[in-house]
C-alpha positions in Angstrom: 73.0 4.7 40.4 74.4 1.9 42.5 72.6 -1.5 42.7 70.9 -2.3 45.9 73.5 -5.0 46.4 76.4 -2.5 46.1 76.6 0.2 48.8 79.5 2.5 47.8 80.2 3.2 51.4 80.6 -0.5 52.2 83.1 -1.2 49.4 86.8 -1.4 50.3 89.0 1.4 49.2 90.6 0.8 45.8 93.9 2.3 44.7 94.2 2.5 40.9 97.4 0.9 39.7 99.9 3.2 38.0 100.2 1.3 34.8 99.1 3.0 31.5 97.9 1.2 28.5 100.5 0.5 25.8 98.2 2.1 23.1 97.0 5.6 22.9 93.7 6.9 21.7 95.6 9.4 19.6 95.7 6.7 17.0 91.9 6.5 16.9 91.6 10.3 16.5 94.2 10.3 13.7 92.1 7.8 11.8 88.6 9.3 12.6 87.5 12.8 12.8 84.7 13.8 15.1 85.4 11.6 18.1 84.7 13.4 21.4 87.4 14.9 23.4 88.6 12.7 26.3 87.3 13.4 29.8 89.9 11.3 31.7 93.3 9.8 31.5 93.2 6.0 31.4 94.8 3.3 33.5 95.1 -0.4 32.8 95.2 -3.7 34.6 96.1 -6.4 32.1 95.9 -10.2 32.4 93.4 -10.5 35.3 92.1 -14.0 35.7 88.3 -14.4 36.0 87.0 -18.0 36.8 84.5 -19.2 34.2 81.4 -21.2 35.1 83.5 -24.4 35.2 86.6 -22.7 36.7 88.5 -22.2 33.5 90.5 -19.0 33.6 89.2 -16.2 31.4 91.9 -13.7 30.8 90.6 -10.2 31.2 92.0 -6.6 30.9 90.6 -3.7 32.9 90.6 -0.1 31.6 89.5 2.7 33.9 89.5 6.5 34.4 92.4 7.6 36.4 90.1 9.9 38.4 88.7 9.7 41.9 85.0 8.6 42.0 82.5 6.0 41.0 82.1 5.1 37.4 79.8 2.5 35.7 81.3 -0.6 34.1 81.1 -1.9 30.6 81.5 -5.6 29.9 83.0 -6.5 26.5 83.5 -10.3 26.0 85.3 -11.3 22.7 86.6 -14.4 20.9 88.9 -12.1 18.8 91.6 -11.2 21.3 92.1 -8.1 23.4 94.7 -6.2 21.3 94.0 -4.2 18.1 91.4 -2.9 17.4 89.6 -3.8 20.6 92.0 -2.2 23.1 91.8 1.3 21.6 88.3 1.3 20.3 86.6 -0.2 23.4 89.1 -0.2 26.2 90.7 3.2 25.7 87.9 5.3 24.1 85.2 4.3 26.5 87.4 4.5 29.6 88.3 8.1 28.5 84.6 8.9 28.6 84.2 7.8 32.2 83.6 4.0 32.2 85.4 1.0 33.7 85.8 -1.3 30.7 86.3 -5.1 31.3 87.7 -6.6 28.1 87.6 -10.4 28.3 88.7 -13.2 26.0 86.0 -15.9 25.6 87.1 -19.4 26.7 89.5 -21.1 24.4 90.6 -17.8 22.8 93.2 -15.1 23.6 94.9 -17.1 26.3 91.7 -18.1 28.2 91.4 -21.7 29.3 88.9 -24.3 28.1 87.7 -24.9 24.5 85.9 -22.4 22.4 82.4 -23.3 21.3 80.2 -21.1 19.1 77.4 -20.7 21.6 77.3 -23.3 24.3 79.3 -21.5 27.0 78.5 -17.8 26.7 75.5 -17.7 29.0 77.2 -19.4 32.0 80.5 -17.6 31.4 78.9 -14.2 31.2 77.1 -14.8 34.5 80.3 -16.0 36.1 82.0 -12.8 35.0 79.3 -10.7 36.6 79.7 -12.6 39.8 83.4 -11.8 39.7 82.6 -8.1 39.1 80.5 -8.0 42.3 83.6 -8.7 44.3 85.7 -5.9 42.7 86.2 -2.8 44.9 85.8 -0.5 41.9 82.5 -2.0 40.7 79.6 0.3 41.8 76.8 -2.0 40.8 76.0 -0.3 37.5 76.7 -2.4 34.4 76.4 -2.0 30.6 77.4 -4.2 27.7 78.7 -3.2 24.2 80.2 -4.7 21.2 79.8 -5.9 17.6 79.1 -9.2 15.8 79.8 -12.1 18.1 80.4 -9.6 20.9 76.6 -8.9 20.4 75.9 -12.6 20.8 77.4 -12.7 24.2 75.3 -9.8 25.2 72.1 -11.6 24.2 73.5 -14.6 26.2 73.7 -12.5 29.3 70.3 -11.1 28.6 68.6 -14.5 28.8 68.7 -14.0 32.6 69.8 -10.4 33.0 71.5 -9.7 36.3 70.0 -6.8 38.3 73.1 -4.7 37.7 72.6 -4.8 33.9 71.2 -1.4 33.0 71.9 -1.0 29.3 73.1 -2.9 26.2 74.5 -1.7 22.8 74.5 -4.4 20.2 76.5 -3.3 17.1 76.1 -5.3 13.8 75.1 -8.1 16.2 74.3 -11.7 16.1 71.6 -13.6 17.9 71.0 -16.7 15.7 74.1 -18.6 14.4 72.0 -20.8 12.2 70.7 -17.8 10.2 74.3 -16.6 9.9 75.3 -19.9 8.2 72.1 -20.8 6.3 69.4 -19.3 4.2 66.4 -21.6 3.8 68.7 -24.6 4.2 71.3 -23.3 1.7 74.8 -23.0 3.1 76.1 -19.4 3.3 79.5 -20.7 2.3 81.5 -17.5 2.4 80.1 -16.6 5.8 81.1 -20.0 7.2 84.6 -19.8 5.9 85.2 -16.2 7.0 83.8 -17.0 10.5 86.1 -20.0 10.6 89.1 -17.8 9.7 88.3 -15.1 12.2 87.5 -17.4 15.1 90.6 -19.5 14.5 93.2 -16.8 14.0 92.1 -13.3 15.0 92.6 -13.9 18.7 96.2 -14.9 18.1 97.3 -11.4 17.1 97.7 -9.2 14.1 100.5 -10.9 12.3 99.2 -14.5 12.7 95.8 -13.3 11.6 97.2 -11.4 8.6 99.3 -14.4 7.5 96.2 -16.7 7.8 94.1 -14.2 5.8 96.6 -14.1 3.0 96.9 -17.9 2.9 93.1 -18.2 2.8 92.7 -15.6 0.0 95.3 -17.5 -2.1 93.5 -20.8 -1.7 89.9 -19.6 -1.5 89.0 -20.4 -5.2 90.3 -24.0 -4.8 88.4 -24.4 -1.5 85.0 -23.2 -2.7 85.2 -25.2 -6.0 86.4 -28.4 -4.4 84.5 -31.7 -4.9 83.5 -32.6 -2.3 83.4 -29.3 -0.5 83.6 -31.0 2.9 87.0 -30.5 4.6 88.5 -28.5 1.7 89.0 -25.5 4.0 91.7 -27.4 6.0 94.4 -26.5 3.5 94.0 -22.8 4.6 92.4 -23.0 8.1 93.6 -26.2 9.5 91.4 -28.4 11.6 88.3 -26.5 12.7 85.9 -29.2 14.2 83.0 -26.9 14.8 83.1 -25.6 11.2 82.7 -29.1 9.8 79.7 -29.5 12.2 78.2 -26.3 11.0 78.6 -27.2 7.3 77.1 -30.7 7.7 73.9 -29.7 9.7 71.7 -27.8 7.2 68.4 -28.5 9.0 67.3 -25.8 11.4 65.4 -28.4 13.4 68.5 -30.6 13.9 69.3 -31.1 17.6 72.7 -29.7 16.8 71.2 -26.2 16.7 69.3 -26.6 20.0 69.9 -23.5 22.1 71.9 -21.7 19.4 69.4 -19.0 18.8 69.0 -16.4 21.5 65.9 -14.8 20.0 63.9 -15.5 23.1 66.1 -13.1 25.1 64.6 -10.1 23.4 61.0 -11.3 23.8 60.9 -10.5 27.5 63.8 -8.1 28.0 63.4 -4.8 29.9 67.0 -3.7 29.7 67.3 -0.6 27.5 68.9 -1.8 24.3 70.4 0.1 21.4 70.7 -1.7 18.0 73.1 -0.6 15.3 73.5 -2.1 11.8 74.2 -1.3 8.2 72.0 -1.7 5.1 74.6 -4.1 3.6 75.5 -5.8 6.9 75.4 -9.6 6.8 73.4 -9.5 10.0 71.0 -6.7 9.2 68.0 -9.0 9.1 68.9 -10.3 12.6 69.0 -6.7 13.8 65.5 -5.9 12.4 64.2 -9.1 14.1 65.8 -8.0 17.4 64.2 -4.6 17.1 60.7 -6.1 16.4 60.9 -8.4 19.4 62.1 -5.7 21.7 59.3 -3.4 20.6 56.7 -6.2 21.2 58.1 -6.7 24.6 57.8 -3.0 25.4 61.5 -2.6 25.9 63.1 0.8 25.6 65.1 0.4 22.4 66.7 2.5 19.6 67.7 1.5 16.1 70.4 3.0 13.8 70.9 1.7 10.3 73.7 3.3 8.3 75.0 3.0 4.7 77.5 0.3 6.0 78.6 -3.2 5.6 79.5 -5.5 8.5 83.0 -4.3 8.5 82.6 -0.7 7.3 80.3 0.1 10.2 83.3 -0.4 12.5 85.6 1.5 10.1 84.2 4.4 8.1 81.1 4.4 10.2 82.9 4.3 13.6 82.4 8.0 14.5 78.6 7.6 14.1 78.5 4.2 15.8 80.7 5.4 18.7 78.6 8.5 19.2 75.3 6.5 19.1 76.7 4.0 21.6 78.2 6.5 23.9 75.0 8.6 24.1 72.9 5.5 24.9 75.3 4.3 27.6 75.6 7.8 29.2 71.8 8.1 29.2 71.1 4.8 30.9 74.2 4.3 33.1 75.1 7.9 34.0 71.8 9.8 33.7 73.1 12.1 31.0 70.3 12.1 28.5 71.1 15.2 26.6 72.9 13.2 23.9 70.0 11.0 22.9 68.3 11.8 19.6 64.6 12.6 19.7 63.3 9.7 17.6 63.6 6.0 18.2 64.9 5.1 14.7 67.4 6.7 12.4 68.1 5.2 9.0 70.2 6.1 6.0 68.2 6.3 2.8 70.1 4.9 -0.1 69.8 6.4 -3.5 69.7 9.9 -2.2 72.4 9.7 0.6 70.5 11.3 3.4 69.6 10.3 7.0 66.0 10.1 8.1 64.6 10.1 11.6 61.5 7.9 12.2 59.3 7.2 15.2 59.4 3.5 14.5 60.5 0.9 11.9 58.9 1.3 9.6 57.3 4.6 10.8 54.0 3.8 9.1 52.7 0.6 7.5 54.1 0.7 3.9 51.8 0.1 1.0 53.0 -3.1 -0.6 52.8 -3.1 -4.4 53.4 -5.9 -6.9 55.8 -5.4 -9.8 55.2 -8.0 -12.4 57.7 -9.4 -15.0 56.7 -9.8 -18.6 58.0 -12.1 -21.4 59.8 -9.2 -23.1 61.9 -8.4 -20.0 59.9 -5.5 -18.7 58.8 -5.0 -15.1 55.3 -3.4 -14.7 53.8 -2.0 -11.5 50.4 -3.2 -10.5 48.2 -0.7 -8.6 47.0 -3.3 -6.1 49.3 -6.1 -5.0 46.4 -8.1 -3.7 44.9 -8.3 -7.2 47.8 -10.3 -8.6 46.6 -13.7 -9.8 48.8 -16.4 -8.4 49.5 -19.8 -9.9 46.3 -21.8 -10.2 43.9 -19.0 -9.3 40.3 -19.2 -10.3 40.8 -16.3 -12.8 43.8 -17.8 -14.5 44.1 -20.9 -16.7 47.4 -21.7 -15.0 50.9 -20.2 -15.0 52.6 -19.9 -18.4 56.4 -19.8 -19.0 57.9 -16.3 -19.1 61.7 -16.9 -19.3 64.2 -19.6 -18.5 67.9 -19.9 -17.6 70.4 -22.8 -17.5 72.4 -23.0 -14.4 75.7 -25.0 -14.6 77.2 -25.9 -11.1 80.5 -26.3 -12.9 80.4 -22.7 -13.9 78.2 -21.2 -11.2 76.7 -17.7 -11.3 79.1 -15.6 -9.2 78.1 -13.4 -6.3 78.6 -9.7 -6.6 78.4 -7.4 -3.5 75.5 -7.5 -1.1 75.3 -8.2 2.6 78.5 -10.1 3.2 81.1 -10.4 5.9 84.0 -9.7 3.5 85.4 -6.4 2.1 83.6 -7.2 -1.2 80.2 -6.4 0.5 77.9 -3.5 -0.4 76.5 -1.9 -3.5 78.3 -3.0 -6.7 77.9 -2.6 -10.4 75.9 -5.6 -11.6 76.3 -5.0 -15.3 78.8 -7.8 -16.0 76.7 -10.2 -13.9 73.5 -9.3 -15.7 75.2 -9.9 -19.0 75.5 -13.7 -18.2 73.2 -16.1 -19.9 72.3 -17.7 -16.5 70.8 -14.4 -15.1 67.4 -13.1 -15.9 66.5 -9.4 -15.6 63.2 -7.5 -15.7 63.4 -3.7 -15.9 60.8 -1.1 -15.2 60.3 2.1 -17.3 62.0 5.4 -16.3 60.2 6.6 -13.2 58.1 9.8 -13.6 58.4 10.5 -9.9 60.6 9.2 -7.1 59.7 5.9 -5.5 60.6 5.5 -1.8 60.9 2.1 -0.2 60.7 1.7 3.5 60.4 -1.8 5.0 60.6 -5.5 4.0 61.1 -6.5 0.3 60.1 -9.9 -0.9 59.4 -11.9 -4.0 56.9 -14.6 -4.9 58.0 -16.8 -7.7 56.3 -19.5 -9.8 59.2 -21.7 -10.9 59.8 -25.1 -12.5 63.0 -27.0 -13.0 64.0 -30.0 -15.1 65.8 -31.8 -12.3 63.4 -31.0 -9.4 66.1 -29.3 -7.4 67.4 -25.7 -7.5 68.2 -22.6 -5.6 66.5 -19.3 -6.5 68.4 -16.1 -6.0 66.5 -12.9 -6.5 67.8 -9.3 -6.2 66.4 -5.7 -6.4 68.6 -3.3 -8.4 68.7 0.4 -9.0 69.4 1.3 -12.7 70.6 4.9 -13.2 70.1 6.9 -16.5 73.5 5.7 -17.7 72.4 2.1 -17.4 74.5 1.2 -14.4 72.7 -1.4 -12.3 73.5 -1.4 -8.5 72.2 -4.0 -6.0 69.8 -2.8 -3.2 68.8 -6.0 -1.4 68.4 -9.7 -2.2 67.6 -13.2 -0.9 67.8 -16.9 -1.7 65.5 -19.9 -1.3 65.8 -23.6 -2.0 63.3 -25.2 -4.3 62.1 -28.8 -4.8 59.5 -29.3 -7.5 57.3 -32.3 -8.3 58.0 -33.3 -11.9 58.2 -30.3 -14.1 55.1 -28.5 -12.8 55.7 -25.0 -11.4 55.9 -24.5 -7.7 55.5 -21.3 -5.8 58.2 -20.1 -3.5 58.5 -16.9 -1.5 61.9 -15.3 -1.0 62.5 -12.7 1.8 64.9 -10.1 0.4 65.6 -8.1 3.6 64.4 -4.7 4.5 65.6 -1.4 3.1 65.2 2.4 3.1 65.9 3.5 -0.4 64.8 6.1 -3.0 64.7 5.5 -6.7 64.8 9.0 -8.2 62.7 10.2 -11.1 64.2 9.1 -14.4 65.8 6.0 -12.9 64.5 2.5 -13.2 63.7 -0.5 -11.0 65.2 -3.9 -12.0 64.4 -7.4 -10.7 67.3 -9.8 -11.2 66.8 -13.6 -10.9 69.3 -16.4 -11.1 69.9 -19.9 -9.6 72.8 -19.1 -7.3 75.4 -16.6 -6.1 78.7 -18.4 -5.6 80.7 -18.5 -3.3 78.3 -16.5 -1.1 76.2 -19.6 -1.2 77.3 -23.2 -1.8 76.3 -24.2 -5.3 73.4 -26.5 -5.8 74.6 -29.7 -7.5 71.2 -30.1 -9.2 70.7 -33.6 -7.9 69.2 -33.0 -4.4 72.4 -34.3 -2.8 74.2 -32.4 -0.1 76.2 -29.5 -1.6 78.9 -30.3 1.0 79.3 -33.9 -0.1 78.4 -33.7 -3.8 80.9 -34.8 -6.4 78.7 -35.1 -9.4 76.9 -32.0 -10.8 73.9 -31.7 -13.1 73.1 -28.5 -15.0 69.6 -27.2 -14.2 67.0 -25.6 -16.4 65.0 -23.1 -14.3 61.8 -21.6 -15.8 60.0 -18.6 -14.4 56.2 -18.5 -14.9 53.4 -16.0 -14.8 52.1 -15.2 -11.4 55.6 -14.2 -10.2 55.7 -10.9 -8.5 58.3 -8.6 -6.8 56.7 -7.1 -3.6 58.0 -3.6 -2.7 57.1 -1.6 0.4 56.3 1.9 -0.8 56.8 4.3 2.0 55.9 8.0 2.4 58.0 10.5 0.4 61.2 11.6 2.1 61.3 15.3 1.3 
């Protein structure tokens, strides 16, 4: 298993220090049932100093099995500190299973030197850390990486030029494109930006400082998100966060500010076996699906697990499944223990019926995309052939006609309810109150005579006009049960600029899903002009939502030719 550059016989002898970690994995087993029994007692070397690419000290903790022999190494680089929950969940649990675990604070966080930047230092600092590992007497030349969220981003940074020792990666609810985390079609994902600012600024300082900052932010959040102008309003809760101001004032993906931020190219040529884990309501689930598609095109050995989780619940309620999946992948590719791998490449949780489904690929077969068409009386009708839908201005149609309209008032914005968020309010929620608002349109299909299974990407094509020329369009797929309860499945938002009051066509990507609508239930299409504070509200004037002081109400009209595109997959019995 050793790299050609690491001959175990040539390494100097290493005597493990006698120090034990201050935290016990018993706490993890008290919280979660089903975690595997430990294989080894664990030792701990805290506060090691690793020189970054520019010499800045990167503070690092080393966890290891207190057992004679060679063990592979896991590199976990984090901007969130090295205490709870990272120490027990990654340091302790993985070391107990037979891995050296190197848990390191990114520069400018957790006591490490230098200044933190969202993306500009991770590639060089990751490579510098691997160079340091090569000099350690306990490093046998076999390396893996693991971690969630930004801890996934640093893995992709290392994978841009993977060192020969890197044999496996596990990216959990992971990030590769910061722009897509903060923007949707140029619309600011306001809640994401604020929560990332909170986490990056305070979480690495420890549990109590982070808890106090979180409470302060929660008390002031409403004032922050409704401030005019929005720019700088977060300072009352978060203090000075220069990079956050930069993020909020660079909405154009082609702006040089974002050069080098996306690491999508790493997956396009990667040969390192990579496991991807996400949740159906994870704020980064679309990025995970994109990573999977790129890895498959590159011919990389990859696996995908998508559970019924949000960004946070994947690492909480979902941790037993996430840990088991991660451990099996790392054992297979770092230790040669392949018995724990599942037989299929993809495993997804199917919403609506609460079952898991194993697939050969994502999606397993090409889904049949069908168009569901809204009517003026609020119904949603299925067309047999999506390709036969006449779009705006088609030769067979005299032109799009108005179907329904709504008035969006930025001073009383349509609220966001559930969905793929970073916060604890993420996930499936009852949309009944939201759909009772006058600024929300709904179109509902008839009770289904047989189950409808969706497997793949959902999208909407809308023909829309506005009276101001500027609007956001938020569109959501919902599941309506026989009692009338409407629950969100997936959604998306796009920005719209119209010429005069003529309708324009806009396509909205609404994520991918694995979902069953049972017989007797109904499919609902929900349309509005915003979801606040998930997205910064459109001022209706075309001015920057960050700098706008004056708001103008917007009349948004939906026209014929609008369709909801659903990927009907094979039945799941």
